[in-house]
DOPAMI-583964 format. One record per atom (N, C-alpha, C, O): residue number from 1; residue in one letter; atom name; x, y, z. Coordinates in steps of 0.2 Angstrom, whole numbers, plus 5000, padded with zeros to 4 digits. Each point is the difference from the previous one (the first is absolute). Example, Ala and Ser with C-alpha at 12.3 -4.5 7.8 and 13.67 -1.06 7.14 Angstrom:
2
+-----+---------+-------+------+------+------+
| num | residuo | atomo |   px |   py |   pz |
+-----+---------+-------+------+------+------+
|   1 |       A |     N | 5066 | 4972 | 5039 |
|   1 |       A |    CA | 4996 | 5006 | 5000 |
|   1 |       A |     C | 5004 | 5006 | 5000 |
|   1 |       A |     O | 5005 | 4999 | 5003 |
|   2 |       S |     N | 4993 | 5006 | 4993 |
|   2 |       S |    CA | 5004 | 5006 | 5001 |
|   2 |       S |     C | 4996 | 5005 | 5003 |
|   2 |       S |     O | 5003 | 5006 | 5001 |
+-----+---------+-------+------+------+------+
***
This chain:
64
+-----+---------+-------+------+------+------+
| num | residuo | atomo |   px |   py |   pz |
+-----+---------+-------+------+------+------+
|   1 |       X |     N | 5197 | 5169 | 4812 |
|   1 |       X |    CA | 4995 | 4995 | 5001 |
|   1 |       X |     C | 4996 | 5000 | 4993 |
|   1 |       X |     O | 4998 | 5005 | 4997 |
|   2 |       X |     N | 5001 | 4989 | 5000 |
|   2 |       X |    CA | 4997 | 5000 | 4994 |
|   2 |       X |     C | 4992 | 5001 | 5001 |
|   2 |       X |     O | 4998 | 5000 | 5005 |
|   3 |       X |     N | 4999 | 5001 | 4989 |
|   3 |       X |    CA | 4993 | 5002 | 5000 |
|   3 |       X |     C | 4995 | 4994 | 5003 |
|   3 |       X |     O | 4996 | 5002 | 5004 |
|   4 |       X |     N | 5006 | 4992 | 4995 |
|   4 |       X |    CA | 4995 | 4995 | 5003 |
|   4 |       X |     C | 5002 | 5000 | 5008 |
|   4 |       X |     O | 4995 | 4999 | 5003 |
|   5 |       X |     N | 5011 | 5001 | 4999 |
|   5 |       X |    CA | 5001 | 5000 | 5007 |
|   5 |       X |     C | 4996 | 5006 | 5004 |
|   5 |       X |     O | 4998 | 5000 | 5005 |
|   6 |       X |     N | 5002 | 5006 | 4991 |
|   6 |       X |    CA | 4997 | 5006 | 5003 |
|   6 |       X |     C | 4992 | 4998 | 5001 |
|   6 |       X |     O | 4997 | 5002 | 5005 |
|   7 |       X |     N | 5001 | 4995 | 4989 |
|   7 |       X |    CA | 4992 | 4998 | 5001 |
|   7 |       X |     C | 4999 | 4995 | 5005 |
|   7 |       X |     O | 4995 | 5000 | 5003 |
|   8 |       X |     N | 5010 | 4995 | 4998 |
|   8 |       X |    CA | 4999 | 4995 | 5005 |
|   8 |       X |     C | 5000 | 5004 | 5007 |
|   8 |       X |     O | 4996 | 4998 | 5004 |
|   9 |       X |     N | 5008 | 5006 | 4997 |
|   9 |       X |    CA | 5001 | 5004 | 5006 |
|   9 |       X |     C | 4993 | 5004 | 5002 |
|   9 |       X |     O | 4999 | 5001 | 5006 |
|  10 |       X |     N | 4998 | 5001 | 4989 |
|  10 |       X |    CA | 4993 | 5003 | 5001 |
|  10 |       X |     C | 4995 | 4995 | 5001 |
|  10 |       X |     O | 4994 | 5003 | 5001 |
|  11 |       X |     N | 5007 | 4991 | 4998 |
|  11 |       X |    CA | 4995 | 4995 | 5001 |
|  11 |       X |     C | 4996 | 4999 | 4993 |
|  11 |       X |     O | 4994 | 4997 | 5001 |
|  12 |       X |     N | 5008 | 5004 | 4994 |
|  12 |       X |    CA | 4997 | 4999 | 4993 |
|  12 |       X |     C | 4999 | 4993 | 4999 |
|  12 |       X |     O | 5005 | 4996 | 4999 |
|  13 |       X |     N | 4989 | 5001 | 5000 |
|  13 |       X |    CA | 4998 | 4993 | 4999 |
|  13 |       X |     C | 5003 | 4998 | 4993 |
|  13 |       X |     O | 5002 | 4994 | 5000 |
|  14 |       X |     N | 4997 | 5010 | 4995 |
|  14 |       X |    CA | 5002 | 4998 | 4994 |
|  14 |       X |     C | 5008 | 4999 | 4999 |
|  14 |       X |     O | 5002 | 4996 | 4997 |
|  15 |       X |     N | 5001 | 5008 | 5007 |
|  15 |       X |    CA | 5008 | 4999 | 5000 |
|  15 |       X |     C | 5001 | 4994 | 5004 |
|  15 |       X |     O | 5005 | 4996 | 4997 |
|  16 |       X |     N | 4992 | 5002 | 5008 |
|  16 |       X |    CA | 5001 | 4994 | 5003 |
|  16 |       X |     C | 4998 | 4994 | 4995 |
|  16 |       X |     O | 5004 | 4995 | 5000 |
|  17 |       X |     N | 4991 | 5005 | 4996 |
|  17 |       X |    CA | 4998 | 4995 | 4996 |
|  17 |       X |     C | 5006 | 4999 | 4994 |
|  17 |       X |     O | 5001 | 4995 | 4998 |
|  18 |       X |     N | 5001 | 5011 | 5000 |
|  18 |       X |    CA | 5006 | 4999 | 4995 |
|  18 |       X |     C | 5006 | 4997 | 5003 |
|  18 |       X |     O | 5003 | 4996 | 4997 |
|  19 |       X |     N | 4999 | 5006 | 5010 |
|  19 |       X |    CA | 5005 | 4996 | 5003 |
|  19 |       X |     C | 4999 | 4993 | 5001 |
|  19 |       X |     O | 5004 | 4996 | 4999 |
|  20 |       X |     N | 4990 | 5002 | 5003 |
|  20 |       X |    CA | 4998 | 4993 | 5001 |
|  20 |       X |     C | 5001 | 4996 | 4993 |
|  20 |       X |     O | 5003 | 4995 | 5000 |
|  21 |       X |     N | 4994 | 5008 | 4995 |
|  21 |       X |    CA | 5001 | 4997 | 4994 |
|  21 |       X |     C | 5007 | 4999 | 4997 |
|  21 |       X |     O | 5001 | 4995 | 4997 |
|  22 |       X |     N | 5003 | 5010 | 5005 |
|  22 |       X |    CA | 5007 | 4999 | 4998 |
|  22 |       X |     C | 5004 | 4995 | 5004 |
|  22 |       X |     O | 5005 | 4998 | 4997 |
|  23 |       X |     N | 4993 | 5001 | 5009 |
|  23 |       X |    CA | 5005 | 4995 | 5004 |
|  23 |       X |     C | 4996 | 4995 | 5004 |
|  23 |       X |     O | 5004 | 4996 | 5003 |
|  24 |       X |     N | 4990 | 5003 | 4997 |
|  24 |       X |    CA | 4997 | 4995 | 5003 |
|  24 |       X |     C | 5002 | 4993 | 4999 |
|  24 |       X |     O | 5001 | 4995 | 5004 |
|  25 |       X |     N | 5000 | 5003 | 4989 |
|  25 |       X |    CA | 5003 | 4993 | 4999 |
|  25 |       X |     C | 5006 | 4999 | 5003 |
|  25 |       X |     O | 5002 | 4994 | 5002 |
|  26 |       X |     N | 5003 | 5011 | 4997 |
|  26 |       X |    CA | 5007 | 4999 | 5003 |
|  26 |       X |     C | 4999 | 4999 | 5008 |
|  26 |       X |     O | 5004 | 4996 | 5003 |
|  27 |       X |     N | 4992 | 5008 | 5000 |
|  27 |       X |    CA | 4999 | 5000 | 5007 |
|  27 |       X |     C | 4997 | 4993 | 5002 |
|  27 |       X |     O | 5003 | 4997 | 5005 |
|  28 |       X |     N | 4992 | 5001 | 4991 |
|  28 |       X |    CA | 4997 | 4993 | 5002 |
|  28 |       X |     C | 5005 | 4995 | 4999 |
|  28 |       X |     O | 5001 | 4995 | 5005 |
|  29 |       X |     N | 5003 | 5005 | 4990 |
|  29 |       X |    CA | 5005 | 4995 | 4999 |
|  29 |       X |     C | 5005 | 5000 | 5006 |
|  29 |       X |     O | 5002 | 4994 | 5003 |
|  30 |       X |     N | 5001 | 5012 | 4999 |
|  30 |       X |    CA | 5004 | 5000 | 5006 |
|  30 |       X |     C | 4997 | 4997 | 5006 |
|  30 |       X |     O | 5003 | 4996 | 5004 |
|  31 |       X |     N | 4990 | 5006 | 4997 |
|  31 |       X |    CA | 4997 | 4997 | 5006 |
|  31 |       X |     C | 4999 | 4992 | 5000 |
|  31 |       X |     O | 5001 | 4997 | 5005 |
|  32 |       X |     N | 4998 | 5001 | 4989 |
|  32 |       X |    CA | 4999 | 4992 | 4999 |
|  32 |       X |     C | 5007 | 4997 | 5002 |
|  32 |       X |     O | 5000 | 4995 | 5004 |
|  33 |       X |     N | 5005 | 5008 | 4994 |
|  33 |       X |    CA | 5007 | 4997 | 5002 |
|  33 |       X |     C | 5001 | 5001 | 5007 |
|  33 |       X |     O | 5003 | 4995 | 5003 |
|  34 |       X |     N | 4996 | 5010 | 5000 |
|  34 |       X |    CA | 5001 | 5002 | 5007 |
|  34 |       X |     C | 4995 | 4996 | 5005 |
|  34 |       X |     O | 5002 | 4997 | 5005 |
|  35 |       X |     N | 4992 | 5002 | 4993 |
|  35 |       X |    CA | 4995 | 4997 | 5004 |
|  35 |       X |     C | 4999 | 4993 | 4999 |
|  35 |       X |     O | 4997 | 4996 | 5004 |
|  36 |       X |     N | 5004 | 5002 | 4990 |
|  36 |       X |    CA | 5000 | 4993 | 4998 |
|  36 |       X |     C | 4993 | 4997 | 4997 |
|  36 |       X |     O | 5000 | 4995 | 4997 |
|  37 |       X |     N | 4995 | 5009 | 5003 |
|  37 |       X |    CA | 4994 | 4998 | 4997 |
|  37 |       X |     C | 4997 | 5006 | 4996 |
|  37 |       X |     O | 5000 | 5006 | 5002 |
|  38 |       X |     N | 4996 | 4993 | 4993 |
|  38 |       X |    CA | 4997 | 5005 | 4996 |
|  38 |       X |     C | 4994 | 5003 | 5005 |
|  38 |       X |     O | 4999 | 5006 | 4999 |
|  39 |       X |     N | 4998 | 4989 | 5004 |
|  39 |       X |    CA | 4994 | 5003 | 5005 |
|  39 |       X |     C | 5002 | 5005 | 5005 |
|  39 |       X |     O | 4997 | 5005 | 5000 |
|  40 |       X |     N | 5009 | 4994 | 5003 |
|  40 |       X |    CA | 5003 | 5005 | 5005 |
|  40 |       X |     C | 5002 | 5006 | 4996 |
|  40 |       X |     O | 4998 | 5005 | 5003 |
|  41 |       X |     N | 5005 | 4994 | 4991 |
|  41 |       X |    CA | 5002 | 5006 | 4996 |
|  41 |       X |     C | 4994 | 5004 | 4998 |
|  41 |       X |     O | 5000 | 5006 | 5001 |
|  42 |       X |     N | 4994 | 4991 | 4997 |
|  42 |       X |    CA | 4994 | 5003 | 4998 |
|  42 |       X |     C | 4997 | 5004 | 5006 |
|  42 |       X |     O | 4998 | 5006 | 4999 |
|  43 |       X |     N | 5002 | 4991 | 5007 |
|  43 |       X |    CA | 4997 | 5003 | 5006 |
|  43 |       X |     C | 5004 | 5006 | 5002 |
|  43 |       X |     O | 4998 | 5006 | 5001 |
|  44 |       X |     N | 5009 | 4994 | 4999 |
|  44 |       X |    CA | 5004 | 5005 | 5002 |
|  44 |       X |     C | 5000 | 5006 | 4995 |
|  44 |       X |     O | 4999 | 5006 | 5002 |
|  45 |       X |     N | 5001 | 4993 | 4991 |
|  45 |       X |    CA | 4999 | 5005 | 4995 |
|  45 |       X |     C | 4994 | 5003 | 5001 |
|  45 |       X |     O | 4999 | 5006 | 4999 |
|  46 |       X |     N | 4995 | 4990 | 5002 |
|  46 |       X |    CA | 4994 | 5003 | 5000 |
|  46 |       X |     C | 4999 | 5005 | 5006 |
|  46 |       X |     O | 4997 | 5005 | 5000 |
|  47 |       X |     N | 5005 | 4992 | 5006 |
|  47 |       X |    CA | 5000 | 5004 | 5006 |
|  47 |       X |     C | 5004 | 5007 | 4999 |
|  47 |       X |     O | 4998 | 5005 | 5003 |
|  48 |       X |     N | 5008 | 4994 | 4994 |
|  48 |       X |    CA | 5004 | 5006 | 5000 |
|  48 |       X |     C | 4997 | 5005 | 4995 |
|  48 |       X |     O | 5001 | 5006 | 5001 |
|  49 |       X |     N | 4996 | 4992 | 4994 |
|  49 |       X |    CA | 4998 | 5004 | 4994 |
|  49 |       X |     C | 4992 | 5002 | 5000 |
|  49 |       X |     O | 4998 | 5004 | 4996 |
|  50 |       X |     N | 4999 | 4993 | 5009 |
|  50 |       X |    CA | 4992 | 5001 | 5000 |
|  50 |       X |     C | 4998 | 5007 | 5001 |
|  50 |       X |     O | 4995 | 5002 | 4997 |
|  51 |       X |     N | 5008 | 5001 | 5008 |
|  51 |       X |    CA | 4998 | 5007 | 5001 |
|  51 |       X |     C | 5006 | 5005 | 5001 |
|  51 |       X |     O | 5002 | 5001 | 5006 |
|  52 |       X |     N | 5001 | 5001 | 4989 |
|  52 |       X |    CA | 5006 | 5004 | 5000 |
|  52 |       X |     C | 4999 | 5006 | 5004 |
|  52 |       X |     O | 5005 | 5003 | 5003 |
|  53 |       X |     N | 4989 | 5000 | 4997 |
|  53 |       X |    CA | 4999 | 5006 | 5003 |
|  53 |       X |     C | 5001 | 4999 | 5008 |
|  53 |       X |     O | 5002 | 5005 | 5003 |
|  54 |       X |     N | 4996 | 4989 | 5000 |
|  54 |       X |    CA | 5001 | 4999 | 5007 |
|  54 |       X |     C | 5007 | 5000 | 5002 |
|  54 |       X |     O | 5002 | 5003 | 5005 |
|  55 |       X |     N | 5002 | 4994 | 4990 |
|  55 |       X |    CA | 5007 | 5001 | 5002 |
|  55 |       X |     C | 5003 | 5007 | 5000 |
|  55 |       X |     O | 5005 | 5001 | 5003 |
|  56 |       X |     N | 4993 | 5003 | 4992 |
|  56 |       X |    CA | 5002 | 5007 | 5000 |
|  56 |       X |     C | 4998 | 5003 | 5006 |
|  56 |       X |     O | 5004 | 5004 | 5003 |
|  57 |       X |     N | 4990 | 4995 | 4999 |
|  57 |       X |    CA | 4997 | 5003 | 5007 |
|  57 |       X |     C | 5005 | 4998 | 5005 |
|  57 |       X |     O | 5002 | 5004 | 5005 |
|  58 |       X |     N | 4999 | 4989 | 4996 |
|  58 |       X |    CA | 5004 | 4998 | 5005 |
|  58 |       X |     C | 5007 | 5003 | 5000 |
|  58 |       X |     O | 5003 | 5002 | 5005 |
|  59 |       X |     N | 5000 | 4998 | 4989 |
|  59 |       X |    CA | 5007 | 5003 | 5000 |
|  59 |       X |     C | 5000 | 5007 | 5001 |
|  59 |       X |     O | 5005 | 5003 | 5003 |
|  60 |       X |     N | 4990 | 5001 | 4996 |
|  60 |       X |    CA | 4999 | 5007 | 5001 |
|  60 |       X |     C | 5000 | 5001 | 5008 |
|  60 |       X |     O | 5003 | 5005 | 5002 |
|  61 |       X |     N | 4993 | 4991 | 5001 |
|  61 |       X |    CA | 5000 | 5001 | 5007 |
|  61 |       X |     C | 5006 | 4998 | 5004 |
|  61 |       X |     O | 5002 | 5004 | 5005 |
|  62 |       X |     N | 5002 | 4991 | 4992 |
|  62 |       X |    CA | 5006 | 4999 | 5004 |
|  62 |       X |     C | 5006 | 5004 | 4998 |
|  62 |       X |     O | 5005 | 5001 | 5004 |
|  63 |       X |     N | 4995 | 5003 | 4991 |
|  63 |       X |    CA | 5005 | 5005 | 4998 |
|  63 |       X |     C | 4999 | 5007 | 5002 |
|  63 |       X |     O | 5004 | 5004 | 5000 |
|  64 |       X |     N | 4990 | 4997 | 5003 |
|  64 |       X |    CA | 4998 | 5007 | 5002 |
|  64 |       X |     C | 5002 | 5001 | 5007 |
|  64 |       X |     O | 4999 | 5006 | 5002 |
+-----+---------+-------+------+------+------+
***
């Protein structure tokens, strides 16, 4: 596992910000194509990325 992935697994917010900066534009473009509108893509991306720690907590509960 690379260093950023290890930091993400620990819930490091800075690592998440780095990941977001690296791929948000591509993910947004994908969402626009799949969903059909920029507004829907904006909503999905924001909801998905707004609280990465909550996703980490959710996945930890389901895998334990």
